[in-house]
Structure formats: structure tokens, C-alpha cells
N, C-alpha and C positions, 0 to 999 in steps of 0.2 A: 157065325156071328150075327146076331140078329140086327138088322136095321129097321127103324119103325117106318112103316108104310106112308103114315100121314106126315110127309117130308115138309110141306109147306107149314103145317100146324107147329111141328116141332120147332123149325127155324123160327117162327115168329116168338114162340115162347123162350127159346134160347136166347133170342136177341132181347126180349123185355126183361129177362133176369137170369142173366149167365149163372149165377152162382147157385140159385135154387135150382134151375134146370139141371145142371150137371151133378149137383147132389143127389137129385131125384133119380137120375139115370144110374149112377154109380150103385146106389141102394137097390135099385130095382134089376139091373142086368151085371152087376160086378164090375170088374175091372180086368182088361179094357173093354170099352163100349163104342158103338159105332154111331155116328150121326151123319146125315146126308144134307147138304145143303143146296137149295136151286142154283143152278149155273156153275156149281164149284166141285160137286161130287162128295164122294163119301170119305169123311175122317175118322181115323181110328184113334180114340183118345185113352190115356192113361193119366192116373193121378197118384201113382206110387213112387217111391224112391227107385226100386229096380227097374220100372217102367221109364223113368226120367233117365237113369243111367244108359239103359239100353238105346233110347232115342238120342240122347245127347252125345254118344260115343258111337254112333252110327257112322259109317265111311264118309268123309266129306264129298267124295266123288259120286255118291247115291244121291245127294241132297240139293235141292234148290228151292227158292222162296216159293210158296204156292202162288198161282194165278188160276183166275184173275183175283188180284188182291184188292181188299176192300180200301186200303188207304192208298194205293198207288196214285190217284189223281190229287192227292193231298201232298204226297212227297216227292213224285216223281219216279220214273222207270230207272234213272241213274243214281237213286239215291242209295247209300250204303245199306241201308235195311232191305232194298229189293234187288240189289246187283247180285250176280250169280257168277259162279265159276272164277276163273282167273280175274274177272272184272272186280269180282267182290273182294278177292285177296289183295289186289293193286290197290283198290281204293281205301281199304281199311288200313293197309300199311302207311298208305300217305297221310290220312287222318290221325292215326294214333298219337303221334307226338303232341297234337293240340290237347289231347286228353291225359296226358302223363301226370304222375301226381304232383310234380313241380310246377307245371303249367297250371294246374287246377288252384293250387295253393296261392298263386299270385290273384285270384279272384277274391280272396278271403274278406278283405276290406269293402271291395265292391257289393259283395253279398250283404254284409252287415249294413252298409249304407243305403242299400235298397231297402232293406226293413224299416230302418229308422225313417227314411223319406216317406213311406207309406203311412207310418205312425203320425208322422209331422203333418200328415195332410196334404202332401204333395200332388196327389192325384185328385182328391175330393175338394181341397180347399178346408175340410175340417179335420183337425188334430184328434187322435185317440184320447180323449178325455172323459171323466166320469159322466155318465148318462148318454154316451154316443152308441148308437146301436149299428153294429157292423154285418154286412153281407161278407161272411168269412171267405167264401170262394171266390167273389170278385176282388177281396183284399189279396188273397194268396195268389191270384192270378197276375195282379198288378205287380206284386213283388217279384215274381219269378220270371215274368216277361222282362222286367227292369233289368234284372240279373243277366238274362240270356243275351239281351242287346248289347249291354255292357261287354258280356264275355265274347261275342261274336263279332261285333263292330268297333268296340271300344267307343261306343256311343255317350258323350258327355253333352252334346249339345241338345238343350230341352226341346227345340223345335223339331228337330230331326227325329229324336225319340218320340215326340208326341206323333209323328207322321206314321212311323213304323208300328207304334201302338195302335193308332186307328186302322191301318191296313191288316195287322195280323188278327185282331179281332174281328173285323169284317170277314176275313177269309175263313178264319174258324166257324163263325157263325153262317155263313154260306154253304159250308159243306154239313149239311143238315143230316139227321140219322137215317131218313129214306135214301139219300144219295149214297150213304156210307154201306147200307144193307141190300139196295136194290139196283144192281148195275144197269137194268134196263131204264133206269130213268135218268141214265147220263147221255141224253140227247138234247140238242137246242132246237129252237122254234122261234126264228125272229127275235131273238133277244129277250124273249119273255118267260121262258123256263127256269126252274131252280138251277139247272145246269149252266144255262146261259150266265145267270148271275154270279154262279161260282167262278167260271172261268174268266169273267170279266175281273173279279176281284184278285184271282191268281195272277192275272197280268199286271195289274195294278202293283201288287207286292214284288213280283219279279223285277219290275222296272226300277223300284227303289232298291233292290239287292245288287241289280245289275250296274246302276249308276255308282255306287259303292266301290263295288269290284273295278269298274275302270279308273275311279277317281284314284283308288288306292295303288293300283299298278305303277302310277308314275311316283309314289314316295319312295324315298330311299331310307327313310328312318325305320329302324327295327321296332316293332311293335309287339305286345304279348297277347294281343287279342287272336282269337280264331282266325279271322280273315287274314291277318298279317302273316300268321303262321303257315297258312296253306298257301298264300301267294309266294313265298318263299320255298316251299315244299316241292320237291322233285321226285319222279317215278325213277326206277331204277336205270331207265334208258336215258335220263336227262331231261326228260319232258315235263312239262306242268300240265295241271288238270285244266282241261277246255273250259272256257267261260260258262257254257251252258250246263255242264256237269258241276261246276262250282256252286252255280247259282241253286241248282236243285239240292247239294248238299248244305248249303246255309240255309234254305228254306226248311229242309229236315230238322236242323238243329232248333230253329226258332220255333217250329211246330210242337216237335217231340221235347224240347229242352225246357219248355216251362210248364205245359199242360199236366205232366204226370207228376213233377215237382210239387205244383200247387194242389193238386188233388191230395198228394200224401201229407202236406201240410195240414189241411182241413182235417182229414182223419185223426192226426196226432193229435191236435187239439182237443177234437171231439172226445177222444177216449180219455185224455189227461183230465178233462172237466168232469167226466162221468166218474172217475176214481180218484177221488181226493187224496189219498194216502199214496198213491203213484205220483200225482202231481207234487205232493209235499216232498216226497224223496228226491225228485229230480229238481225242486227249487232249492233245496238243501245244498245238493252237489254245485248247482249254479252260483248260489251265494258264497260258497267257499273259493269258487274261481272268479270272484268279482274282480273286475278290472283287467281280465285276461284278454289276450289278443284273440280274434275270431278263430284263428288257425288252432290254438291251443284249446280254445273251446270245444271245437271239432273233434278232439281226442278223448273229451269225458266220457268214462266207460258207462254210466247209467244213461246219458243223454244218448248214446250210440245204442244201447238196448232198447229205450224207447222206440227209437227211430226205426230199427230192425223189427220190432214187435208190430209196428204199424205197417211196415211193408210186407209182413207175413200174412197177415189178417186182411190187407187190401193191396195185393201187388199189382203195381201199376201196369204191367204186362201180364193180363189174367190168362192168356192161352199162348202158348209156343207151337207154331206150325211149321212143318216141313213137308215138301213134296218129293215123291221119291222117282228116280229115273232108272232104277233098276230093282231087283228083287231084295227083299228084307223080311226079317221076321220080328215082330214086335209083340212081346208078352205071348208068345205061342202062336201068334196069329200071321200067316203068309200074306205079304203085300206083295204088289208089283209096280212096274212103271206106270206113274201117272196116280198112284193111290196116295192119300195124304195121311200123316200121323201127326198127332199133337199131345201135348201136355196140358191138363188144367192144372194151373198153377194155385189157384185156391183149395184144390183137393189135395195136391202133393203138400201144401202148408197146413193141412189139417189132418194128415195121417196120424192116426191114434198111436202108432209104434213110436212115432219120433216125437210129436208134440202132445202130450197128455192133456187134458182139458183144453184142447185146441180152441174152444169157443171163446176162453176168457182172455182176456188182455193182461198178459202177464209179461212184462219185459225181463224180468229176472231169469228167465229161461235162457236167454242169452247171454247172461253172466255165468250161468252153471256149466254150459258147454258150448263147443263149436260144432256148426252143422256144414256138412257138405254141399257142394254145389247141386249135388242131386237130391238134397233134402229141403234146400233154402234157395229158391231161385226166382227173387222178385222181378229181375230184369232179363229173364231167358237165361240162356246158357250156350256152352260149347263154342263154336267158331263163330257163332251168330249173337253172342251176348252183347246187349245194347253197348255200344261204345261210350255213350255218355253217363253210364250207371255211376262211374265214381263221382263225377260232378254233380249228379242229381243228389246223391247221398250226403254229399260234403255240403251241399246247398242247404239241403233239409235240416241239418244238425245246427249250422249257424244261423237260419233263419228262425227257427224254433228257440233257440237260446236267447236271440236277441228280443224277440217278442214277449217271453217269459220274464227276461230281466227288467222290462220296462213296464208292462201293463198287468193288471188282474182283471180277467174276463168271467162272464157268467153266460153259459148258453141260455138262450130263451126256452121257456116251458116246453116247446115241442122236442126240444134235444137233450131234455135232463134226464128223463127216464124211460121214454117211450121205445118203441122197437128200432132198431137200427135201421137208418135209412137204406133203400134199396140202391145199389150202385147200377148205374146204367153207363152204356157207351157215349163218351165225349170226344169225338173226333179219334185221335190216336190213343187215347186212355179210356179207363171207366172210373166215374166218381159218383158221390152222391146225387141222386135225381133232382134235388134242389139245392140251392145256395143256403147253406146254414147261416143263422142269424146268432149273434152273441152280443152282449152289452158289455161295454168297458165300465167297471166299477170302482177301479183305483189306478192311480200311476203308482208303479211301485218305487220310482225315485223319489217319491215324497211321501213314503210310509215310514 
């Protein structure tokens, strides 16, 4: 198995444009192919359904999260994303009820209201009316952050929500690309380095979360938000989750629970407005369901197909990684303890045998057949599939339906017919390199 010698150069190119780099490697070296990252080691990547099946069905006893992990400073070592072995199983078991279907459905109106609030100008003071130009990424992030704050903390107080919004935005901004990709930069020096600024921001956010945990411990009323559910939850031995671990889980939900969905929303609108016929078909379906409750909207078949096709072309989890603690064979290549293996989800989602004409945005493919978890895996898979995937998909459908039901947009010239924007890492997700700009051209309720 050939491993490129110019390790640093390949790492920089991969970090700058994951998708293009991995497509080039598959064309050049076939599948599987190996990449070595500084300070991390070799990773054997696959992007085929057979390879995904082998990796995702590997014995759980052989797998642990890869370390050092780029997002560990962001979510914490106790996070369900990084916990391993029995700790991962116990943590996931405790958290799962908060993301059950009935629990998620309880947030339907809050999701719709968050989209309405953004269009009413709650954040900017400028309602979405004809002539207004939008930074779609900023708007999408504001909507999804409002949703996750409501879902996690039940926040209805505008002042407290503003505090969280300020600190979460500062926190994600502080965890810059260099800190994500170069662990050597994670050192302080008299409070003046990027790492010092990140740690200070994390401390401020954790102080907010910890204060809410302590305040809520004394409440007796049952609540439907995630924090309330977790405060009532108990492990099998009757113990509760320690406060420091609970803080890291809640921080994970705040970070992972809004950036990924916001990015998917931007991509969905980008493709709909590049393909008028697709947009017309979706609007026809939404018009026939006018007045429906948001939970009912989330079940519309073509809406679901549009969202699934968006996730296929732009998976929020672009790479699935596992580290081995024992021998395993992936795609005929023998691996040993300490070796890493991974799935490149964008390659999996463009496999020509599964997705003909994969470069085309064609939601109809999701109406024509069902895909296995080894063919379509936008949120990873196996025993570590993203715990919040169902909430993210549910939110995406409702927000998209709400926006399209109220306004008619038009992409600015840069995004009409030009090349598809490059996707780059944004903290825990990948997304368009720049915020996309759209103009509001009509209020649908007045047409």
C-alpha cells in the first residue's frame, strides 16, 4: 500500500480541499488508499459500499476514537463523540432518550418559530422583505443556534439567549483552522496566543452552562428540553452523570447541533435556486400542504428527498475515522493495533454503481429507491453514528419548508451559475468557504 512521501504537503492539500484531494487519490491509487498525517499516523481510507460495510461492521471491541483528535479541545474528552469502550456505551445509553422520535417531535414548533424569528428580523432588526440582501450562512447559523438553545436549555429568555449566542459564536471563532489542524499550536504564552484566547472563551461558555446546570438541579417541574431529560436520567447503577461530564455533553450539543444543520440548509437553498424545476416541484408540494403543522411538513416525501440529496452531495460528517486496538483487514489490507482506518463519505456518496450521474443534484433518486447504511451515511454509521442525526434531519426539513413558504429568494450573481463553492473545515463541520449572499425578491404571503 503506497503512502505518499511528501506527508506535510499532502496534509496541507487535503486540509485545503478534502473533496478534491480524496477524489484525486482514488483516481490515482484506487480504493483503498493511505494518507499519513503529521502527529496522527497513517489512515487507510475507503469510499466504497463494500469498504464501508467492512469498517462499520468491524467488532466494537477492536475500535476506539482516533487520538489525537482534532475536535477534542472543542467538545472535551468526555464527549459522547470521543468516549470509548464501556464509557461510550453507558454515555450513549443515557443520552439516547433525549433524541428519541417523540422527544424530537416536541421541538417542531420551536424550530418553525426560530425560522420565523430570523425572517422577522429578531437578530438583525431588518425583516426579510424585498430588496434585503442576506448572508445566508449567518442567517442559517442564527436559526439553528436558536433551535439548539431551545432544545438543550428550553431558553425563552431573550437576554439569556443573547448571552449564549455571543459566547458560542466567540467560542467557535476562537477555534481557528490552524488550531484544528496543527496540535503544536495548542500552547499558551502569557494569555496572548490563539490557544489562550480559545481557552478563555471555552471557560466563559462553560461558566454559562454550569450555572444553568446548577440552577436546574433545584427545579422539580418536568421539562422536555435535553438538559431536563439528562438531569432526570440515571445510569443502570442509579447514579447521575457528573456535572463536569454533563457540561461537556451539553457543549458538544451546542457546537455540533447547529453548525452542521446550518451548513446543510445553505447547501439546500443553493441547489434549489440553481435548479428552478426542482424548486417548483418542491413549492408545489409545500403549497398543497399549506397550513399543515410543522411536524406534518417534516414527512413530505419530496421535501425529504431534497434534504437527503443535499446530505448526499454535502455530508456534514465528511470523514468517518476509527483507530484499531487489534488486528483487522480492510479491503484486503492487513492493519494492526494503532492503525487508523476511515470512510471518505463524499466518495461513498458518489459511487457510480449506487448513484448514477452522482455530480447531478437529483432528489428523485431518493423517491426511486432506499439506500442501505453502507451506501448513504451522511452522519456516519455503526455504533458511533451521530446521536443527534435525527434531530438535525428533522430540523433541516422544517426550516427549509418554513423559509420557502414565506419568501422568494435569488442568489447573487456569484452563486447563480459559477463553479460550486469549495467546502472547507468549519470547526466540527465542513461548509462553503464563504458566506453565500441571496436577495429577497418577494414575500410569498403577499403574492
